[in-house]
PyMOL commands that place a pseudoatom at each C-alpha (Angstrom):
pseudoatom trace, name=CA, resn=UNK, resi=1, chain=A, elem=C, hetatm=0, pos=[-58.283, -25.808, -16.919]
pseudoatom trace, name=CA, resn=UNK, resi=2, chain=A, elem=C, hetatm=0, pos=[-58.147, -26.079, -13.124]
pseudoatom trace, name=CA, resn=UNK, resi=3, chain=A, elem=C, hetatm=0, pos=[-54.568, -27.436, -13.048]
pseudoatom trace, name=CA, resn=UNK, resi=4, chain=A, elem=C, hetatm=0, pos=[-52.999, -24.500, -14.998]
pseudoatom trace, name=CA, resn=UNK, resi=5, chain=A, elem=C, hetatm=0, pos=[-54.773, -22.055, -12.660]
pseudoatom trace, name=CA, resn=UNK, resi=6, chain=A, elem=C, hetatm=0, pos=[-53.396, -23.818, -9.589]
pseudoatom trace, name=CA, resn=UNK, resi=7, chain=A, elem=C, hetatm=0, pos=[-49.897, -23.768, -11.104]
pseudoatom trace, name=CA, resn=UNK, resi=8, chain=A, elem=C, hetatm=0, pos=[-50.241, -20.082, -11.935]
pseudoatom trace, name=CA, resn=UNK, resi=9, chain=A, elem=C, hetatm=0, pos=[-51.447, -19.279, -8.400]
pseudoatom trace, name=CA, resn=UNK, resi=10, chain=A, elem=C, hetatm=0, pos=[-48.544, -21.285, -6.904]
pseudoatom trace, name=CA, resn=UNK, resi=11, chain=A, elem=C, hetatm=0, pos=[-46.074, -19.426, -9.155]
pseudoatom trace, name=CA, resn=UNK, resi=12, chain=A, elem=C, hetatm=0, pos=[-47.457, -16.017, -8.133]
pseudoatom trace, name=CA, resn=UNK, resi=13, chain=A, elem=C, hetatm=0, pos=[-47.431, -16.936, -4.418]
pseudoatom trace, name=CA, resn=UNK, resi=14, chain=A, elem=C, hetatm=0, pos=[-43.860, -18.229, -4.743]
pseudoatom trace, name=CA, resn=UNK, resi=15, chain=A, elem=C, hetatm=0, pos=[-42.746, -14.963, -6.384]
pseudoatom trace, name=CA, resn=UNK, resi=16, chain=A, elem=C, hetatm=0, pos=[-44.457, -12.895, -3.643]
pseudoatom trace, name=CA, resn=UNK, resi=17, chain=A, elem=C, hetatm=0, pos=[-42.719, -14.911, -0.904]
pseudoatom trace, name=CA, resn=UNK, resi=18, chain=A, elem=C, hetatm=0, pos=[-39.290, -14.599, -2.583]
pseudoatom trace, name=CA, resn=UNK, resi=19, chain=A, elem=C, hetatm=0, pos=[-39.685, -10.843, -3.187]
pseudoatom trace, name=CA, resn=UNK, resi=20, chain=A, elem=C, hetatm=0, pos=[-40.883, -10.369, 0.389]
pseudoatom trace, name=CA, resn=UNK, resi=21, chain=A, elem=C, hetatm=0, pos=[-37.776, -12.172, 1.657]
pseudoatom trace, name=CA, resn=UNK, resi=22, chain=A, elem=C, hetatm=0, pos=[-35.466, -10.069, -0.509]
pseudoatom trace, name=CA, resn=UNK, resi=23, chain=A, elem=C, hetatm=0, pos=[-37.082, -6.797, 0.605]
pseudoatom trace, name=CA, resn=UNK, resi=24, chain=A, elem=C, hetatm=0, pos=[-37.003, -7.857, 4.266]
pseudoatom trace, name=CA, resn=UNK, resi=25, chain=A, elem=C, hetatm=0, pos=[-33.304, -8.812, 4.054]
pseudoatom trace, name=CA, resn=UNK, resi=26, chain=A, elem=C, hetatm=0, pos=[-32.465, -5.542, 2.334]
pseudoatom trace, name=CA, resn=UNK, resi=27, chain=A, elem=C, hetatm=0, pos=[-34.266, -3.465, 4.937]
pseudoatom trace, name=CA, resn=UNK, resi=28, chain=A, elem=C, hetatm=0, pos=[-32.659, -5.373, 7.811]
pseudoatom trace, name=CA, resn=UNK, resi=29, chain=A, elem=C, hetatm=0, pos=[-29.126, -5.249, 6.392]
pseudoatom trace, name=CA, resn=UNK, resi=30, chain=A, elem=C, hetatm=0, pos=[-29.265, -1.711, 4.983]
pseudoatom trace, name=CA, resn=UNK, resi=31, chain=A, elem=C, hetatm=0, pos=[-28.072, 0.032, 8.212]
pseudoatom trace, name=CA, resn=UNK, resi=32, chain=A, elem=C, hetatm=0, pos=[-25.207, -2.443, 8.568]
pseudoatom trace, name=CA, resn=UNK, resi=33, chain=A, elem=C, hetatm=0, pos=[-24.084, -2.102, 4.965]
pseudoatom trace, name=CA, resn=UNK, resi=34, chain=A, elem=C, hetatm=0, pos=[-24.066, 1.694, 5.038]
pseudoatom trace, name=CA, resn=UNK, resi=35, chain=A, elem=C, hetatm=0, pos=[-22.224, 2.003, 8.335]
pseudoatom trace, name=CA, resn=UNK, resi=36, chain=A, elem=C, hetatm=0, pos=[-19.546, -0.505, 7.326]
pseudoatom trace, name=CA, resn=UNK, resi=37, chain=A, elem=C, hetatm=0, pos=[-20.046, -2.587, 10.458]
pseudoatom trace, name=CA, resn=UNK, resi=38, chain=A, elem=C, hetatm=0, pos=[-21.541, -5.733, 8.982]
pseudoatom trace, name=CA, resn=UNK, resi=39, chain=A, elem=C, hetatm=0, pos=[-18.663, -7.773, 10.305]
pseudoatom trace, name=CA, resn=UNK, resi=40, chain=A, elem=C, hetatm=0, pos=[-18.606, -6.026, 13.678]
pseudoatom trace, name=CA, resn=UNK, resi=41, chain=A, elem=C, hetatm=0, pos=[-22.163, -7.069, 14.495]
pseudoatom trace, name=CA, resn=UNK, resi=42, chain=A, elem=C, hetatm=0, pos=[-21.268, -10.750, 14.212]
pseudoatom trace, name=CA, resn=UNK, resi=43, chain=A, elem=C, hetatm=0, pos=[-18.103, -10.431, 16.284]
pseudoatom trace, name=CA, resn=UNK, resi=44, chain=A, elem=C, hetatm=0, pos=[-18.206, -11.727, 19.846]
pseudoatom trace, name=CA, resn=UNK, resi=45, chain=A, elem=C, hetatm=0, pos=[-18.659, -9.200, 22.626]
pseudoatom trace, name=CA, resn=UNK, resi=46, chain=A, elem=C, hetatm=0, pos=[-15.412, -7.996, 24.181]
pseudoatom trace, name=CA, resn=UNK, resi=47, chain=A, elem=C, hetatm=0, pos=[-14.353, -9.757, 27.344]
pseudoatom trace, name=CA, resn=UNK, resi=48, chain=A, elem=C, hetatm=0, pos=[-14.659, -7.777, 30.514]
pseudoatom trace, name=CA, resn=UNK, resi=49, chain=A, elem=C, hetatm=0, pos=[-11.479, -6.968, 32.375]
pseudoatom trace, name=CA, resn=UNK, resi=50, chain=A, elem=C, hetatm=0, pos=[-10.736, -6.108, 35.929]
pseudoatom trace, name=CA, resn=UNK, resi=51, chain=A, elem=C, hetatm=0, pos=[-10.162, -2.423, 36.705]
pseudoatom trace, name=CA, resn=UNK, resi=52, chain=A, elem=C, hetatm=0, pos=[-6.656, -1.372, 35.723]
pseudoatom trace, name=CA, resn=UNK, resi=53, chain=A, elem=C, hetatm=0, pos=[-6.235, -4.155, 33.127]
pseudoatom trace, name=CA, resn=UNK, resi=54, chain=A, elem=C, hetatm=0, pos=[-6.268, -3.655, 29.380]
pseudoatom trace, name=CA, resn=UNK, resi=55, chain=A, elem=C, hetatm=0, pos=[-7.409, -5.981, 26.648]
pseudoatom trace, name=CA, resn=UNK, resi=56, chain=A, elem=C, hetatm=0, pos=[-5.008, -6.696, 23.809]
pseudoatom trace, name=CA, resn=UNK, resi=57, chain=A, elem=C, hetatm=0, pos=[-7.016, -4.476, 21.432]
pseudoatom trace, name=CA, resn=UNK, resi=58, chain=A, elem=C, hetatm=0, pos=[-6.931, -1.575, 23.897]
pseudoatom trace, name=CA, resn=UNK, resi=59, chain=A, elem=C, hetatm=0, pos=[-3.196, -1.988, 24.358]
pseudoatom trace, name=CA, resn=UNK, resi=60, chain=A, elem=C, hetatm=0, pos=[-2.633, -1.890, 20.596]
pseudoatom trace, name=CA, resn=UNK, resi=61, chain=A, elem=C, hetatm=0, pos=[-4.932, 1.089, 20.073]
pseudoatom trace, name=CA, resn=UNK, resi=62, chain=A, elem=C, hetatm=0, pos=[-3.435, 3.038, 22.939]
pseudoatom trace, name=CA, resn=UNK, resi=63, chain=A, elem=C, hetatm=0, pos=[-5.159, 3.833, 26.176]
pseudoatom trace, name=CA, resn=UNK, resi=64, chain=A, elem=C, hetatm=0, pos=[-5.866, 7.449, 25.238]
pseudoatom trace, name=CA, resn=UNK, resi=65, chain=A, elem=C, hetatm=0, pos=[-8.073, 6.564, 22.280]
pseudoatom trace, name=CA, resn=UNK, resi=66, chain=A, elem=C, hetatm=0, pos=[-11.705, 5.614, 22.707]
pseudoatom trace, name=CA, resn=UNK, resi=67, chain=A, elem=C, hetatm=0, pos=[-12.707, 2.454, 20.861]
pseudoatom trace, name=CA, resn=UNK, resi=68, chain=A, elem=C, hetatm=0, pos=[-14.920, 3.414, 17.953]
pseudoatom trace, name=CA, resn=UNK, resi=69, chain=A, elem=C, hetatm=0, pos=[-15.860, 2.678, 14.423]
pseudoatom trace, name=CA, resn=UNK, resi=70, chain=A, elem=C, hetatm=0, pos=[-13.272, 3.003, 11.676]
pseudoatom trace, name=CA, resn=UNK, resi=71, chain=A, elem=C, hetatm=0, pos=[-13.480, 6.224, 9.718]
pseudoatom trace, name=CA, resn=UNK, resi=72, chain=A, elem=C, hetatm=0, pos=[-14.456, 6.567, 6.108]
pseudoatom trace, name=CA, resn=UNK, resi=73, chain=A, elem=C, hetatm=0, pos=[-11.907, 7.947, 3.688]
pseudoatom trace, name=CA, resn=UNK, resi=74, chain=A, elem=C, hetatm=0, pos=[-11.589, 9.117, 0.144]
pseudoatom trace, name=CA, resn=UNK, resi=75, chain=A, elem=C, hetatm=0, pos=[-8.456, 8.620, -1.888]
pseudoatom trace, name=CA, resn=UNK, resi=76, chain=A, elem=C, hetatm=0, pos=[-6.945, 10.793, -4.601]
pseudoatom trace, name=CA, resn=UNK, resi=77, chain=A, elem=C, hetatm=0, pos=[-4.191, 9.400, -6.857]
pseudoatom trace, name=CA, resn=UNK, resi=78, chain=A, elem=C, hetatm=0, pos=[-1.089, 11.403, -7.743]
pseudoatom trace, name=CA, resn=UNK, resi=79, chain=A, elem=C, hetatm=0, pos=[0.447, 9.373, -10.525]
pseudoatom trace, name=CA, resn=UNK, resi=80, chain=A, elem=C, hetatm=0, pos=[3.954, 9.268, -11.922]
pseudoatom trace, name=CA, resn=UNK, resi=81, chain=A, elem=C, hetatm=0, pos=[6.025, 11.535, -9.698]
pseudoatom trace, name=CA, resn=UNK, resi=82, chain=A, elem=C, hetatm=0, pos=[9.419, 11.242, -11.437]
pseudoatom trace, name=CA, resn=UNK, resi=83, chain=A, elem=C, hetatm=0, pos=[12.627, 12.146, -9.613]
pseudoatom trace, name=CA, resn=UNK, resi=84, chain=A, elem=C, hetatm=0, pos=[16.194, 12.117, -10.914]
pseudoatom trace, name=CA, resn=UNK, resi=85, chain=A, elem=C, hetatm=0, pos=[18.664, 11.066, -8.221]
pseudoatom trace, name=CA, resn=UNK, resi=86, chain=A, elem=C, hetatm=0, pos=[22.429, 11.234, -8.057]
pseudoatom trace, name=CA, resn=UNK, resi=87, chain=A, elem=C, hetatm=0, pos=[24.052, 7.872, -7.674]
pseudoatom trace, name=CA, resn=UNK, resi=88, chain=A, elem=C, hetatm=0, pos=[27.578, 6.538, -7.488]
pseudoatom trace, name=CA, resn=UNK, resi=89, chain=A, elem=C, hetatm=0, pos=[28.494, 6.435, -11.188]
pseudoatom trace, name=CA, resn=UNK, resi=90, chain=A, elem=C, hetatm=0, pos=[25.323, 7.536, -12.935]
pseudoatom trace, name=CA, resn=UNK, resi=91, chain=A, elem=C, hetatm=0, pos=[21.950, 9.143, -12.466]
pseudoatom trace, name=CA, resn=UNK, resi=92, chain=A, elem=C, hetatm=0, pos=[19.008, 7.067, -11.371]
pseudoatom trace, name=CA, resn=UNK, resi=93, chain=A, elem=C, hetatm=0, pos=[15.307, 7.595, -11.886]
pseudoatom trace, name=CA, resn=UNK, resi=94, chain=A, elem=C, hetatm=0, pos=[12.762, 7.067, -9.193]
pseudoatom trace, name=CA, resn=UNK, resi=95, chain=A, elem=C, hetatm=0, pos=[9.065, 6.909, -10.170]
pseudoatom trace, name=CA, resn=UNK, resi=96, chain=A, elem=C, hetatm=0, pos=[6.356, 6.984, -7.517]
pseudoatom trace, name=CA, resn=UNK, resi=97, chain=A, elem=C, hetatm=0, pos=[2.607, 6.775, -7.646]
pseudoatom trace, name=CA, resn=UNK, resi=98, chain=A, elem=C, hetatm=0, pos=[1.165, 8.365, -4.526]
pseudoatom trace, name=CA, resn=UNK, resi=99, chain=A, elem=C, hetatm=0, pos=[-2.309, 8.288, -3.056]
pseudoatom trace, name=CA, resn=UNK, resi=100, chain=A, elem=C, hetatm=0, pos=[-3.610, 11.054, -0.793]
pseudoatom trace, name=CA, resn=UNK, resi=101, chain=A, elem=C, hetatm=0, pos=[-5.919, 9.816, 1.959]
pseudoatom trace, name=CA, resn=UNK, resi=102, chain=A, elem=C, hetatm=0, pos=[-8.525, 12.323, 3.134]
pseudoatom trace, name=CA, resn=UNK, resi=103, chain=A, elem=C, hetatm=0, pos=[-11.745, 12.247, 5.121]
pseudoatom trace, name=CA, resn=UNK, resi=104, chain=A, elem=C, hetatm=0, pos=[-14.781, 11.055, 3.196]
pseudoatom trace, name=CA, resn=UNK, resi=105, chain=A, elem=C, hetatm=0, pos=[-16.311, 14.535, 3.312]
pseudoatom trace, name=CA, resn=UNK, resi=106, chain=A, elem=C, hetatm=0, pos=[-13.235, 16.173, 1.726]
pseudoatom trace, name=CA, resn=UNK, resi=107, chain=A, elem=C, hetatm=0, pos=[-13.962, 18.032, -1.475]
pseudoatom trace, name=CA, resn=UNK, resi=108, chain=A, elem=C, hetatm=0, pos=[-12.466, 16.252, -4.509]
pseudoatom trace, name=CA, resn=UNK, resi=109, chain=A, elem=C, hetatm=0, pos=[-11.758, 19.633, -6.126]
pseudoatom trace, name=CA, resn=UNK, resi=110, chain=A, elem=C, hetatm=0, pos=[-9.467, 20.621, -3.235]
pseudoatom trace, name=CA, resn=UNK, resi=111, chain=A, elem=C, hetatm=0, pos=[-7.573, 17.349, -3.543]
pseudoatom trace, name=CA, resn=UNK, resi=112, chain=A, elem=C, hetatm=0, pos=[-7.246, 17.893, -7.288]
pseudoatom trace, name=CA, resn=UNK, resi=113, chain=A, elem=C, hetatm=0, pos=[-5.975, 21.437, -6.747]
pseudoatom trace, name=CA, resn=UNK, resi=114, chain=A, elem=C, hetatm=0, pos=[-3.369, 20.145, -4.270]
pseudoatom trace, name=CA, resn=UNK, resi=115, chain=A, elem=C, hetatm=0, pos=[-1.869, 17.815, -6.916]
pseudoatom trace, name=CA, resn=UNK, resi=116, chain=A, elem=C, hetatm=0, pos=[0.754, 20.272, -8.296]
pseudoatom trace, name=CA, resn=UNK, resi=117, chain=A, elem=C, hetatm=0, pos=[1.878, 21.274, -4.815]
pseudoatom trace, name=CA, resn=UNK, resi=118, chain=A, elem=C, hetatm=0, pos=[2.134, 17.627, -3.725]
pseudoatom trace, name=CA, resn=UNK, resi=119, chain=A, elem=C, hetatm=0, pos=[4.219, 16.848, -6.814]
pseudoatom trace, name=CA, resn=UNK, resi=120, chain=A, elem=C, hetatm=0, pos=[6.477, 19.834, -6.237]
pseudoatom trace, name=CA, resn=UNK, resi=121, chain=A, elem=C, hetatm=0, pos=[6.975, 19.051, -2.555]
pseudoatom trace, name=CA, resn=UNK, resi=122, chain=A, elem=C, hetatm=0, pos=[7.620, 15.370, -3.217]
pseudoatom trace, name=CA, resn=UNK, resi=123, chain=A, elem=C, hetatm=0, pos=[10.157, 16.084, -5.957]
pseudoatom trace, name=CA, resn=UNK, resi=124, chain=A, elem=C, hetatm=0, pos=[11.913, 18.714, -3.825]
pseudoatom trace, name=CA, resn=UNK, resi=125, chain=A, elem=C, hetatm=0, pos=[12.163, 16.370, -0.843]
pseudoatom trace, name=CA, resn=UNK, resi=126, chain=A, elem=C, hetatm=0, pos=[13.151, 13.226, -2.749]
pseudoatom trace, name=CA, resn=UNK, resi=127, chain=A, elem=C, hetatm=0, pos=[15.670, 14.875, -5.087]
pseudoatom trace, name=CA, resn=UNK, resi=128, chain=A, elem=C, hetatm=0, pos=[17.649, 16.103, -2.069]
pseudoatom trace, name=CA, resn=UNK, resi=129, chain=A, elem=C, hetatm=0, pos=[18.303, 12.480, -1.064]
pseudoatom trace, name=CA, resn=UNK, resi=130, chain=A, elem=C, hetatm=0, pos=[20.992, 10.234, -2.524]
pseudoatom trace, name=CA, resn=UNK, resi=131, chain=A, elem=C, hetatm=0, pos=[20.001, 7.148, -4.468]
pseudoatom trace, name=CA, resn=UNK, resi=132, chain=A, elem=C, hetatm=0, pos=[21.503, 4.716, -1.961]
pseudoatom trace, name=CA, resn=UNK, resi=133, chain=A, elem=C, hetatm=0, pos=[19.756, 6.460, 0.924]
pseudoatom trace, name=CA, resn=UNK, resi=134, chain=A, elem=C, hetatm=0, pos=[16.380, 6.427, -0.809]
pseudoatom trace, name=CA, resn=UNK, resi=135, chain=A, elem=C, hetatm=0, pos=[16.781, 2.866, -2.037]
pseudoatom trace, name=CA, resn=UNK, resi=136, chain=A, elem=C, hetatm=0, pos=[17.544, 1.729, 1.521]
pseudoatom trace, name=CA, resn=UNK, resi=137, chain=A, elem=C, hetatm=0, pos=[14.244, 3.023, 2.915]
pseudoatom trace, name=CA, resn=UNK, resi=138, chain=A, elem=C, hetatm=0, pos=[11.370, 0.651, 3.542]
pseudoatom trace, name=CA, resn=UNK, resi=139, chain=A, elem=C, hetatm=0, pos=[7.983, 1.582, 2.098]
pseudoatom trace, name=CA, resn=UNK, resi=140, chain=A, elem=C, hetatm=0, pos=[6.499, 2.492, 5.520]
pseudoatom trace, name=CA, resn=UNK, resi=141, chain=A, elem=C, hetatm=0, pos=[9.555, 4.642, 6.325]
pseudoatom trace, name=CA, resn=UNK, resi=142, chain=A, elem=C, hetatm=0, pos=[9.360, 6.342, 2.922]
pseudoatom trace, name=CA, resn=UNK, resi=143, chain=A, elem=C, hetatm=0, pos=[5.623, 6.997, 3.384]
pseudoatom trace, name=CA, resn=UNK, resi=144, chain=A, elem=C, hetatm=0, pos=[6.198, 8.430, 6.843]
pseudoatom trace, name=CA, resn=UNK, resi=145, chain=A, elem=C, hetatm=0, pos=[9.060, 10.720, 5.793]
pseudoatom trace, name=CA, resn=UNK, resi=146, chain=A, elem=C, hetatm=0, pos=[7.256, 11.839, 2.645]
pseudoatom trace, name=CA, resn=UNK, resi=147, chain=A, elem=C, hetatm=0, pos=[4.046, 12.552, 4.591]
pseudoatom trace, name=CA, resn=UNK, resi=148, chain=A, elem=C, hetatm=0, pos=[5.968, 14.592, 7.165]
pseudoatom trace, name=CA, resn=UNK, resi=149, chain=A, elem=C, hetatm=0, pos=[7.772, 16.549, 4.450]
pseudoatom trace, name=CA, resn=UNK, resi=150, chain=A, elem=C, hetatm=0, pos=[4.563, 17.253, 2.492]
pseudoatom trace, name=CA, resn=UNK, resi=151, chain=A, elem=C, hetatm=0, pos=[2.591, 18.383, 5.533]
pseudoatom trace, name=CA, resn=UNK, resi=152, chain=A, elem=C, hetatm=0, pos=[5.510, 20.593, 6.649]
pseudoatom trace, name=CA, resn=UNK, resi=153, chain=A, elem=C, hetatm=0, pos=[5.750, 22.133, 3.172]
pseudoatom trace, name=CA, resn=UNK, resi=154, chain=A, elem=C, hetatm=0, pos=[2.001, 22.859, 3.165]
pseudoatom trace, name=CA, resn=UNK, resi=155, chain=A, elem=C, hetatm=0, pos=[2.341, 24.459, 6.621]
pseudoatom trace, name=CA, resn=UNK, resi=156, chain=A, elem=C, hetatm=0, pos=[5.352, 26.572, 5.510]
pseudoatom trace, name=CA, resn=UNK, resi=157, chain=A, elem=C, hetatm=0, pos=[3.340, 27.903, 2.580]
pseudoatom trace, name=CA, resn=UNK, resi=158, chain=A, elem=C, hetatm=0, pos=[0.403, 28.581, 4.905]
pseudoatom trace, name=CA, resn=UNK, resi=159, chain=A, elem=C, hetatm=0, pos=[-1.868, 26.265, 2.939]
pseudoatom trace, name=CA, resn=UNK, resi=160, chain=A, elem=C, hetatm=0, pos=[-4.272, 23.852, 4.610]
pseudoatom trace, name=CA, resn=UNK, resi=161, chain=A, elem=C, hetatm=0, pos=[-3.499, 20.303, 3.471]
pseudoatom trace, name=CA, resn=UNK, resi=162, chain=A, elem=C, hetatm=0, pos=[-6.743, 18.675, 2.267]
pseudoatom trace, name=CA, resn=UNK, resi=163, chain=A, elem=C, hetatm=0, pos=[-5.382, 15.210, 3.146]
pseudoatom trace, name=CA, resn=UNK, resi=164, chain=A, elem=C, hetatm=0, pos=[-4.207, 13.424, 6.285]
pseudoatom trace, name=CA, resn=UNK, resi=165, chain=A, elem=C, hetatm=0, pos=[-1.941, 10.683, 4.957]
pseudoatom trace, name=CA, resn=UNK, resi=166, chain=A, elem=C, hetatm=0, pos=[0.275, 9.981, 1.972]
pseudoatom trace, name=CA, resn=UNK, resi=167, chain=A, elem=C, hetatm=0, pos=[0.449, 6.410, 0.689]
pseudoatom trace, name=CA, resn=UNK, resi=168, chain=A, elem=C, hetatm=0, pos=[2.882, 4.956, -1.843]
pseudoatom trace, name=CA, resn=UNK, resi=169, chain=A, elem=C, hetatm=0, pos=[0.937, 2.800, -4.292]
pseudoatom trace, name=CA, resn=UNK, resi=170, chain=A, elem=C, hetatm=0, pos=[3.731, 2.111, -6.812]
pseudoatom trace, name=CA, resn=UNK, resi=171, chain=A, elem=C, hetatm=0, pos=[7.462, 2.536, -6.822]
pseudoatom trace, name=CA, resn=UNK, resi=172, chain=A, elem=C, hetatm=0, pos=[9.933, 2.010, -9.644]
pseudoatom trace, name=CA, resn=UNK, resi=173, chain=A, elem=C, hetatm=0, pos=[13.674, 2.493, -9.306]
pseudoatom trace, name=CA, resn=UNK, resi=174, chain=A, elem=C, hetatm=0, pos=[15.896, 2.540, -12.389]
for i in range(1, 174): cmd.bond("trace and resi %d" % i, "trace and resi %d" % (i + 1))
show_as sticks, trace
zoom trace
């Protein structure tokens, strides 16, 4: 009877040690996981530079911006924006799936309410272009032009845009 008791005690002690390790790891990593900087804490410290010199990261980020943590965003899909475009000999169809990028604290209801206006603005802007012109655009150029057009349309209608950026997630040309 003494051997099963020893085995049972060893099993209980082993479980307590494992659970203690899991709880300790969770409590230590919880701030890193929630702030999104788990990788940043293991990165080497930035090299010091002489006054007047910039590091490569500062040069890429621009000298006017303070180095900081990346922001948190929420995304709202606007699916299947269909545009008919005039082409050389026939009409073409252009189908886009867009994603609106907003701050994490943006209200999802406001993004949802902006959907019809985003669709209308996108169709109005894209249908004014010719097929060859639109087909020749790169995705980043299309995103940039579409974002500018949508934000300008929101401003013209005196409506606050609940998003900061417009992303193209899918594109189909027929």
